[in-house]
C-alpha positions in Angstrom: -0.1 0.6 5.2 0.7 -1.6 2.3 1.4 -1.1 -1.4 -2.5 -0.9 -2.3 -2.9 1.9 0.4 -0.1 3.8 -1.0 -1.2 3.2 -4.7 -4.6 4.6 -3.7 -3.2 7.9 -2.2 -0.9 8.4 -5.2 -3.8 7.9 -7.6 -5.7 10.5 -5.6 -2.8 13.0 -6.2 -2.7 12.4 -9.8 -6.3 13.0 -10.1 -6.0 16.2 -8.3 -8.2 15.1 -5.4 -5.4 15.7 -2.8 -2.2 17.7 -2.4 1.3 16.3 -2.4 1.7 17.7 1.0 -1.4 15.9 2.4 -0.4 12.7 1.0 3.1 13.1 2.3 1.7 13.6 5.7 -0.3 10.4 5.6 2.6 8.3 4.3 4.8 9.5 7.2 2.2 9.2 9.8 0.5 6.0 8.6 2.3 2.9 10.1 4.6 5.1 12.4 2.1 7.2 14.1 1.1 4.9 17.0 4.3 3.6 18.0 7.5 5.4 16.5 8.3 7.1 19.8 8.3 3.8 21.7 10.1 1.9 18.8 12.2 4.4 16.8 13.9 1.6 14.8 10.6 1.5 12.8 12.0 4.4 10.7 14.5 1.9 9.4 11.9 -0.5 8.3 12.2 -3.0 11.4 12.0 -3.0 15.1 15.1 -4.5 17.0 13.9 -6.5 20.0 17.2 -7.7 20.6 16.4 -11.2 20.0 14.4 -10.4 16.8 14.3 -7.9 14.2 10.8 -7.6 13.3 10.1 -6.5 9.6 7.8 -3.6 9.6 8.4 -2.6 5.9 7.3 -5.9 4.3 3.7 -4.9 3.5 5.2 -1.9 1.5 7.5 -4.3 -0.4 5.3 -7.0 -1.1 1.6 -6.1 -0.3 1.5 -8.5 2.6 2.8 -7.9 6.2 5.4 -10.0 7.9 3.9 -13.2 9.4 5.0 -14.8 12.7 6.1 -18.5 12.4 5.3 -19.5 15.8 7.1 -22.9 16.0 10.2 -22.9 18.0 9.8 -19.6 19.7 9.6 -18.9 23.3 6.0 -18.0 24.0 6.8 -14.6 25.9 9.1 -13.7 23.0 6.4 -14.4 20.6 4.1 -11.9 22.6 6.7 -9.3 22.2 6.9 -10.0 18.5 3.1 -9.8 18.1 2.8 -6.4 19.9 5.5 -5.0 17.9 3.9 -6.0 14.7 0.5 -4.8 15.9 1.9 -1.4 16.6 3.2 -1.1 13.1 0.7 -2.9 11.1 -1.6 -0.1 10.2 -5.0 -1.7 8.9 -3.7 -5.2 8.3 -4.0 -7.9 11.1 -1.1 -9.7 12.6 -1.0 -13.3 11.8 0.7 -16.1 13.5 1.3 -19.6 12.4 2.1 -23.0 13.8 1.4 -22.3 17.3 2.2 -24.6 20.1 -0.4 -25.3 22.8 1.9 -23.5 25.2 2.3 -20.4 22.9 -1.5 -20.2 22.2 -2.1 -20.1 26.0 0.3 -17.4 26.6 -1.0 -15.3 23.6 -4.6 -15.9 24.8 -3.7 -14.6 28.3 -1.3 -11.7 27.2 -2.8 -10.3 24.0 -6.4 -9.0 24.4 -8.5 -9.5 21.4 -6.5 -12.1 19.8 -8.4 -14.8 17.7 -6.9 -18.4 18.0 -7.9 -21.4 15.9 -6.8 -24.6 17.3 -7.4 -26.7 14.2 -5.3 -24.7 12.0 -2.7 -23.8 14.9 -3.0 -20.0 13.8 -3.8 -16.9 15.5 -4.8 -13.4 14.2 -4.8 -10.0 16.0 -6.8 -7.1 14.3 -9.8 -6.8 11.7 -9.9 -9.0 8.7 -9.5 -7.1 5.3 -12.3 -6.8 3.0 -12.2 -10.0 0.8 -11.0 -9.5 -2.7 -10.9 -12.6 -4.9 -12.2 -16.3 -4.3 -10.4 -19.3 -3.8 -11.5 -23.0 -3.2 -9.7 -25.3 -1.0 -10.1 -28.9 -1.7 -9.1 -31.9 0.4 -8.6 -35.5 -0.6 -9.7 -36.7 2.8 -10.5 -35.6 6.3 -7.0 -36.4 7.5 -5.7 -33.6 5.3 -8.0 -31.1 7.3 -5.4 -29.4 9.4 -3.4 -28.3 6.6 -6.5 -27.2 4.7 -7.5 -25.3 7.8 -4.3 -23.5 7.7 -4.7 -22.6 4.1 -8.3 -21.3 4.8 -7.3 -19.2 7.8 -4.2 -17.7 6.2 -6.0 -17.0 2.9 -8.7 -15.1 4.6 -6.3 -13.2 6.7 -4.5 -12.2 3.5 -7.6 -10.7 2.1 -9.1 -13.6 -0.1 -12.5 -15.2 0.3 -12.1 -19.0 0.9 -14.4 -21.9 0.5 -13.7 -25.4 1.5 -14.7 -28.7 0.0 -13.6 -31.6 2.1 -13.2 -35.2 1.4 -13.3 -35.2 -2.6 -10.4 -37.5 -3.1 -9.9 -39.9 -6.0 -11.0 -43.0 -4.2 -14.5 -41.8 -4.7 -14.1 -39.5 -7.7 -17.8 -39.1 -8.0 -17.5 -36.7 -5.1 -15.1 -34.6 -7.0 -17.2 -34.6 -10.2 -20.2 -33.4 -8.4 -18.6 -30.2 -7.5 -16.4 -29.8 -10.7 -18.9 -27.4 -12.2 -18.2 -24.9 -9.4 -14.5 -24.6 -10.2 -14.7 -21.9 -12.8 -16.4 -19.5 -10.2 -12.9 -19.2 -8.2 -9.8 -17.3 -9.1 -7.6 -20.2 -7.7 -7.9 -23.7 -6.3 -5.7 -25.0 -3.6 -5.9 -28.8 -3.6 -4.4 -30.5 -0.5 -3.7 -34.3 -0.6 -1.5 -36.9 1.0 -1.3 -40.7 0.1 -0.3 -40.8 -3.5 -1.1 -37.3 -4.2 -3.3 -37.7 -7.2 -6.0 -35.2 -6.6 -4.4 -32.1 -8.2 -3.6 -33.8 -11.4 -7.2 -34.9 -11.8 -8.4 -31.3 -10.7 -5.9 -29.8 -13.2 -7.4 -31.9 -15.9 -10.8 -30.7 -15.2 -10.5 -26.9 -15.3 -8.3 -24.1 -16.6 -8.3 -22.2 -13.2 -4.9 -22.2 -11.7 -4.1 -25.0 -9.3 -1.9 -24.9 -6.2 -1.1 -28.5 -4.9 -0.1 -29.1 -1.3 1.3 -32.4 -0.3 0.7 -33.6 3.2 2.5 -36.1 5.3 -0.6 -38.3 5.5 -0.1 -41.9 4.4 1.3 -45.3 5.1 5.0 -46.4 5.1 5.7 -45.9 1.3 4.3 -42.3 1.6 7.5 -41.3 3.1 5.9 -38.6 5.2 4.6 -36.8 2.1 7.4 -37.2 -0.2 5.4 -39.8 -2.5 2.8 -37.1 -2.7 5.2 -34.4 -3.4 7.0 -36.3 -6.2 3.7 -37.2 -7.7 2.5 -33.6 -7.7 5.8 -32.3 -9.1 5.3 -34.9 -11.9 1.7 -34.0 -12.7 0.6 -34.6 -16.3 -1.9 -31.8 -16.0 -0.4 -28.4 -16.9 -1.1 -25.3 -14.7 -0.4 -27.1 -11.3 2.2 -25.5 -9.2 3.4 -27.4 -6.0 4.2 -26.1 -2.4 6.2 -28.1 0.2 4.9 -30.7 2.4 2.3 -29.6 4.8 3.0 -26.1 3.7 -0.7 -24.7 3.7 0.7 -21.2 4.7 2.8 -20.9 1.5 -0.2 -22.1 -0.6 -2.5 -19.7 1.0 -0.3 -16.6 0.2 0.2 -17.5 -3.4 -3.4 -18.2 -4.0 -4.6 -15.0 -2.0 -2.1 -12.8 -4.1 -3.3 -14.4 -7.3 -6.9 -14.0 -6.5 -6.5 -10.2 -5.6 -4.8 -9.6 -8.9 -7.5 -11.5 -10.7 -10.1 -8.9 -9.5 -11.1 -5.9 -11.3 -9.9 -2.9 -9.4 -11.7 0.4 -8.9 -11.2 3.1 -11.6 -7.8 4.9 -11.3 -5.9 2.0 -9.4 -5.7 -0.7 -11.8 -2.3 -2.7 -11.7 -1.6 -2.1 -8.0 -2.1 -5.1 -5.8 
C-alpha cells in the first residue's frame, strides 16, 4: 500500500462512502496481512534479515517502494531480500537493478514468476501498475542503449508509460528534428548521451517539456568515463535541464515517473495525492 492507496481510502471516508473503522482495518491489514506473523518487524516499518534491514515503509513515505540495488550483493542474500519485499509490497512490484549474471541466474531459479531483462540488468516480481503519465527516453547513440534500457524498465515499474527514441544524436541532427514535434505529447523527456553530452542541451532548446539528462560512460579517452558528458550537461545553456549521475538510468527513471504521475489529472476527490 502506497501514499496514493491511502489517499483514496481517506477520500472515501471524507465523502461518507466508507466508515472510519472499515478503512482503519484496511490500513492495518494492507501490507501486513500476508506476512506479519512471519516477519513481525514489519510493524516497525522494516524487516530485519540479520544482514539487511529491508524498508517496508518507503512506499508510504515516498509513494514508491524500496528498490533493491543488486550489484555487490550475494545472490542468495538477494533472494531473501526480494522475498521479504514481495511479502510486504502490497500491489506494487518488487524491482531489482544492476544484477550480475550470477544473481540473475539465482533469482530465475529461486523466485517463481520473476521477470528478468538482460539488457537493462533489471528484474521485476509482481504485476506492473496501471500507467499514469508518459515519458520519452532518447538516446544519442546505440552505445547508450543499456542505460536507456534501465530508464525504460524502471520507469514502467514505477507506473509511467515510457517510449524509446534511439540513435537521435547531434552528429545527425536531422534524426532529432524529425521527432521533435512529438515532444509536447510527453510529461517528461529523459535524454541519455555520452561522448560530449550535447544532446540534452539541444533537446532543451527545442521544447518546454522538462528534460532529465543522463550522462553515460561512453566515449574515447577525453570523455573520462562520462565526466566530460556530465560537466557539459551541468553547464547546459538550455534552461529546464536537470542532470543525473553518470550511467544513473535508475535515478532518472524514478524522477521522470514521479513527475509524469503528478502531471496527470487525478480522479475527482483525490487531486494532490501522488
